[in-house]
N, C-alpha and C positions, 0 to 999 in steps of 0.2 A: 292098453292095460288095464283094467274094474283095481277102486282099491281093494286089496283087502280087505282091511276095516271101517264096510261102505258104514250103510244108516242100519242096520241093524247088530251091528258092533257099540252104534252111540248110547250113551243112557240116560231112563227114561227122564224126562221132565218133572222137576221136583217143584211139591203145589208152594206159591207164597206160605208161610208158614206162617200159625197167627202169633201176636206180641202175646201170649200163657205159655206159649211152649218151645221159646229162645230158653230161657234161661230164669230157673226160683228167683225171684229177688231176693237180697236177704231183711231179714227186718220178720215181724209180724203183723196180719191181718186183723181186719178191728177187734173181729170177737178172740185173737189169741192175746189181741194188747189187754185187751177186758180183764181176759184170766190172770193175764201176767199182773196187773198192778191191782185185783178182789188177791191174788194167794199173796201178792204184798204188806196190803191193806194186813187181812189178815195175821202173818209170820209178827211185822208190826203192833198188832191190839198182845200180839200173844206176846211178843219180847216187854211192852212196857206194862202188863200185868201181871204175868204169874212161871217165869221161869223154867223157876223151881221143882216140880213136879207133873204130873199127866196124868189127868183126871178122867176118869171114866164116866159109863152114863150112869151107871151103876151106884154111885155115889164113891166108891175106888180108887182112892191115890198111888201114885207110881213118886216117896222121891225119888231125885237125878238132883245129886252137885249142881250149882250153880254154869259151869262149863259144860257139862253133860247138852241141857237145857238151850242154849247159847249158840251150840252145833247141832243141836239137831233141829231148829227156826232155819239155819242157813241151807238146812241139807235137802229140807222142805220146800224152801225158797227154790233152790238150784232145782228137784226133781219142776216143781209146777213154772218154773220157765225150758225147758224141756219138750215137757208134757208144751204146753201152749203156744213152740215155735216145731214140734211134730202135729201139730191139730192145721197150723196153719199151711203146710208144707201138703200135708194130706189135703187142704178144701182147692188149694192151689189144681 
């Protein structure tokens, strides 16, 4: 009696996967790391120079309480790191 699950029911052979298609590796690529370091350096410059106001190009400044300035710097660093991670995954 022929096998009801003969050769027609077998799944096709899967081509070997490349190293890039397995699982995205954690971390940042070279450009993402450069972006994260640049954002961190800018945040440190802002922290140690003047974090009690926001300056605009037209010479206008908005005064902030110092605690708010630090919060904005921390939020900007977090945004830069998240953006660097997303850009790394998009390039992968």
